[in-house]
C-alpha positions as CSV (number, residue, x, y, z in Angstrom):
1,X,-1.1,14.3,-14.3
2,X,-0.2,12.2,-11.3
3,X,-1.2,8.5,-11.5
4,X,-0.8,5.7,-9.0
5,X,-1.2,2.2,-10.2
6,X,-1.4,-0.8,-7.8
7,X,-0.7,-4.4,-8.8
8,X,0.0,-7.7,-7.2
9,X,-3.3,-8.5,-5.6
10,X,-5.0,-11.9,-5.9
11,X,-6.3,-14.9,-4.2
12,X,-4.0,-16.6,-1.6
13,X,-4.4,-19.3,1.0
14,X,-4.1,-18.5,4.7
15,X,-0.5,-18.4,5.7
16,X,0.6,-17.4,2.2
17,X,2.3,-14.3,0.9
18,X,1.7,-11.6,-1.7
19,X,3.7,-8.5,-2.7
20,X,1.8,-5.4,-3.8
21,X,3.3,-2.7,-5.9
22,X,2.3,0.8,-6.5
23,X,3.9,2.8,-9.3
24,X,3.6,6.5,-9.4
25,X,3.9,8.4,-12.7
26,X,3.6,12.1,-13.7
27,X,5.3,13.2,-10.5
28,X,7.8,16.0,-11.0
29,X,8.5,16.8,-7.4
30,X,9.5,14.8,-4.3
31,X,7.1,12.3,-2.8
32,X,7.0,13.0,0.9
33,X,4.7,10.2,1.9
34,X,3.6,6.8,0.6
35,X,1.1,4.7,2.3
36,X,-0.9,1.5,2.0
37,X,-4.6,1.5,3.1
38,X,-7.2,-1.2,2.9
39,X,-11.0,-1.2,2.9
40,X,-13.7,-3.8,3.2
41,X,-17.3,-3.2,2.2
42,X,-19.2,-1.3,4.9
43,X,-16.1,-0.2,6.8
44,X,-13.9,2.8,6.7
45,X,-10.6,2.7,4.8
46,X,-7.8,2.0,7.3
47,X,-4.1,2.7,7.3
48,X,-2.0,-0.4,7.0
49,X,1.5,1.0,6.7
50,X,3.4,4.1,5.5
51,X,6.9,5.3,4.7
52,X,8.0,8.9,4.6
53,X,10.8,10.7,2.9
54,X,13.3,9.9,5.7
55,X,12.4,6.2,5.2
56,X,10.8,6.1,8.6
57,X,8.0,3.5,8.6
58,X,4.8,2.9,10.5
59,X,2.7,-0.2,10.8
60,X,-0.8,-0.8,12.1
61,X,-0.8,-3.2,15.0
62,X,-2.7,-5.8,13.1
63,X,0.1,-6.2,10.5
64,X,3.2,-5.7,12.6
65,X,5.7,-8.5,12.1
66,X,3.8,-9.8,9.0
67,X,3.9,-6.9,6.5
68,X,6.9,-4.8,5.3
69,X,6.6,-1.6,3.4
70,X,9.5,-0.4,1.2
71,X,10.1,2.0,-1.6
72,X,12.3,2.4,-4.7
73,X,12.9,6.1,-5.2
74,X,14.4,5.6,-8.7
75,X,11.2,3.9,-9.8
76,X,8.8,6.0,-7.8
77,X,7.4,2.7,-6.5
78,X,6.2,1.6,-3.1
79,X,5.8,-2.1,-2.2
80,X,4.0,-4.0,0.5
81,X,5.3,-7.5,1.2
82,X,2.5,-9.4,3.0
83,X,3.4,-12.6,4.8
84,X,1.4,-14.9,7.0
85,X,-1.8,-13.7,5.5
86,X,-5.0,-14.2,7.4
87,X,-8.6,-14.3,6.1
88,X,-9.2,-11.0,7.9
89,X,-6.6,-9.4,5.6
90,X,-9.1,-9.7,2.8
91,X,-9.8,-6.2,1.4
92,X,-9.1,-3.8,-1.4
93,X,-5.7,-2.3,-0.9
94,X,-5.0,1.2,-2.0
95,X,-1.8,3.3,-2.1
96,X,-1.7,6.9,-1.3
97,X,0.9,9.5,-2.1
98,X,1.6,13.0,-0.8
99,X,3.9,15.3,-2.8
100,X,6.1,17.9,-1.2
101,X,4.5,21.3,-1.5
102,X,1.1,20.1,-2.9
103,X,-1.8,20.1,-0.4
104,X,-3.7,17.1,-1.6
105,X,-3.6,13.3,-1.5
106,X,-3.3,11.1,-4.5
107,X,-4.9,7.6,-4.5
108,X,-4.6,4.6,-6.7
109,X,-7.5,2.6,-8.0
110,X,-7.0,-0.3,-5.6
111,X,-6.1,-4.0,-5.9
112,X,-8.2,-6.8,-4.4
113,X,-6.5,-9.2,-1.9
114,X,-8.5,-12.3,-1.0
115,X,-7.2,-14.7,1.6
116,X,-9.2,-17.9,1.6
117,X,-8.8,-21.6,1.5
């Protein structure tokens, strides 16, 4: 059974940094896509950044220059380094994985990030 477990969330002051991790287990085939999404109450979940099997990355405009996505293939882990955090970055952050040849998405349980003074 595939599981994604996020960690690294918490409370941080504006301008601070956090690094989120998402560890995947139970995956017997190649991961073709790893993405970070976020959601606030009453709004749709939105894409923050993703990295695909070629290591090509994508960032939403609202995080460009502040967030960095990376992956460790040996550990089946994806990271999101978040710098210069703003109060509007407050959300539950989720990771999503797609596995080559399997037509479904896998989601983690989410980790809360709160940016507040």
